[in-house]
C-alpha positions in Angstrom: -34.8 12.2 -44.5 -36.0 8.9 -43.2 -32.7 7.5 -44.0 -31.0 10.2 -41.9 -33.0 9.0 -38.9 -31.6 5.4 -38.9 -28.0 6.0 -40.2 -26.6 7.4 -36.9 -27.9 4.3 -35.0 -26.5 1.9 -37.7 -23.1 3.4 -37.7 -23.0 3.8 -33.9 -23.8 0.1 -33.6 -21.5 -1.1 -36.4 -18.5 1.1 -35.7 -18.6 1.8 -32.0 -15.3 0.6 -30.4 -17.2 -1.2 -27.5 -19.6 -3.1 -29.7 -18.8 -6.7 -30.7 -19.5 -5.8 -34.4 -16.7 -3.3 -34.7 -14.0 -5.5 -33.5 -11.8 -7.5 -35.8 -10.3 -10.6 -34.4 -6.7 -9.3 -34.6 -7.0 -5.5 -34.2 -9.6 -3.0 -32.9 -11.2 -0.6 -35.3 -10.2 3.1 -35.1 -13.5 5.1 -35.2 -11.8 8.2 -36.5 -11.1 6.5 -39.8 -14.8 6.0 -40.4 -16.2 9.5 -40.2 -16.5 9.7 -44.0 -19.0 6.9 -44.2 -21.9 9.1 -43.2 -21.2 11.5 -46.0 -21.2 8.9 -48.8 -23.7 8.9 -51.6 -25.1 5.5 -50.6 -23.9 4.8 -47.0 -25.6 1.4 -46.9 -23.5 0.0 -49.9 -21.6 -3.0 -48.6 -18.6 -2.5 -50.8 -18.2 1.1 -49.6 -18.4 0.1 -46.0 -15.9 -2.7 -46.5 -13.5 -0.4 -48.2 -13.8 2.1 -45.4 -13.3 -0.6 -42.8 -10.4 -2.2 -44.7 -11.9 -5.6 -44.2 -14.8 -7.8 -45.2 -18.0 -7.5 -43.2 -18.7 -10.4 -40.9 -21.7 -12.7 -41.5 -23.8 -11.1 -38.7 -22.9 -7.6 -40.0 -24.0 -8.5 -43.6 -27.3 -9.9 -42.2 -27.9 -6.8 -40.1 -27.2 -4.6 -43.1 -29.5 -6.5 -45.4 -32.3 -6.4 -42.8 -31.8 -2.7 -42.2 -32.0 -2.1 -46.0 -35.2 -4.0 -46.3 -36.8 -2.2 -43.3 -35.9 1.2 -44.7 -37.2 0.2 -48.2 -40.5 -1.1 -46.6 -40.9 2.1 -44.5 -40.2 4.4 -47.5 -42.6 2.5 -49.7 -45.3 2.8 -47.1 -44.4 6.5 -46.3 -43.7 5.9 -42.7 -40.8 7.4 -40.7 -38.6 5.1 -38.8 -38.0 5.8 -35.1 -34.7 7.2 -34.1 -33.7 4.2 -32.0 -34.8 1.5 -34.3 -33.5 -1.4 -32.2 -35.7 -0.5 -29.3 -39.1 -1.4 -30.5 -42.0 -0.1 -28.5 -45.1 -1.9 -27.4 -48.0 -1.3 -29.7 -50.7 0.8 -28.0 -53.7 -1.1 -29.3 -52.2 -4.3 -27.9 -52.2 -2.8 -24.4 -55.7 -1.4 -24.9 -57.0 -4.7 -26.2 -55.5 -6.6 -23.3 -56.9 -4.3 -20.6 -60.3 -4.2 -22.2 -60.2 -8.0 -22.6 -59.7 -8.4 -18.9 -62.6 -6.0 -18.1 -64.8 -7.8 -20.6 -64.2 -11.2 -19.0 -64.7 -9.9 -15.5 -68.0 -8.1 -16.4 -69.1 -10.6 -19.1 -69.8 -7.6 -21.3 -70.6 -7.8 -25.0 -69.5 -4.3 -25.8 -66.1 -4.6 -24.0 -65.6 -8.0 -25.6 -66.2 -6.6 -29.1 -63.9 -3.7 -28.4 -61.2 -6.1 -27.1 -61.5 -8.1 -30.3 -61.3 -5.0 -32.5 -58.3 -3.4 -30.7 -56.4 -6.7 -30.6 -57.0 -7.4 -34.2 -55.8 -3.9 -35.2 -52.7 -4.4 -33.1 -51.9 -7.8 -34.5 -52.3 -6.4 -38.0 -49.9 -3.5 -37.2 -47.4 -5.8 -35.5 -47.4 -8.1 -38.5 -47.3 -5.3 -41.0 -44.3 -3.6 -39.4 -42.4 -6.7 -38.4 -39.9 -5.8 -35.7 -41.0 -2.2 -35.3 -43.6 -2.9 -32.6 -43.8 -5.6 -29.9 -46.8 -6.8 -27.9 -48.0 -9.7 -30.0 -48.6 -11.7 -26.8 -50.7 -8.9 -25.2 -52.8 -8.6 -28.4 -53.3 -12.3 -28.7 -54.4 -12.5 -25.0 -56.8 -9.6 -25.5 -58.2 -11.3 -28.6 -58.8 -14.5 -26.7 -60.3 -12.8 -23.7 -62.6 -10.8 -26.0 -63.8 -14.0 -27.7 -64.3 -15.7 -24.4 -66.3 -12.7 -23.1 -68.6 -12.6 -26.2 -69.0 -16.4 -25.9 -69.9 -16.1 -22.2 -72.4 -13.3 -22.9 -74.1 -15.4 -25.6 -74.2 -18.4 -23.3 -75.7 -16.4 -20.4 -78.3 -14.8 -22.8 -79.2 -18.3 -24.1 -79.6 -19.7 -20.6 -81.7 -16.7 -19.5 -84.0 -17.1 -22.5 -84.3 -20.8 -21.9 -85.1 -20.3 -18.3 -87.7 -17.6 -18.9 -89.4 -19.6 -21.8 -89.9 -22.7 -19.7 
């Protein structure tokens, strides 16, 4: 079923007449000729796709096909469903939360918000790294992590200064 989610997008990208991938240098591709590709036993088999197209796959098409196969295998191994529009990755939610909480933690010099920013950003970076290309927001997560660390450091510094002031 997971494979069924990604196949329409793959074939729409590869065989759509307006996409650069579907065009051969000498003649355009007739999309009516490729309707049988979706009903094959292994629709991601390179030789079957090439025989349906009547030409060899271009270098970019072969790379895209191999990346797609590895992403599908990785998602199936982990038991995760791929989104319908795989090419449009979404921003990871924990990255946004870590960034916003990081800003608040620096403004308030809060230990609690600093720790939350560090935790949310670390979770987000882990998910982004684990599902490479599925999520975006690495910059937001990194900024949230840095701001969380700065907020915790500032809180420790303020606490140390307050203790030194009151002990003298």
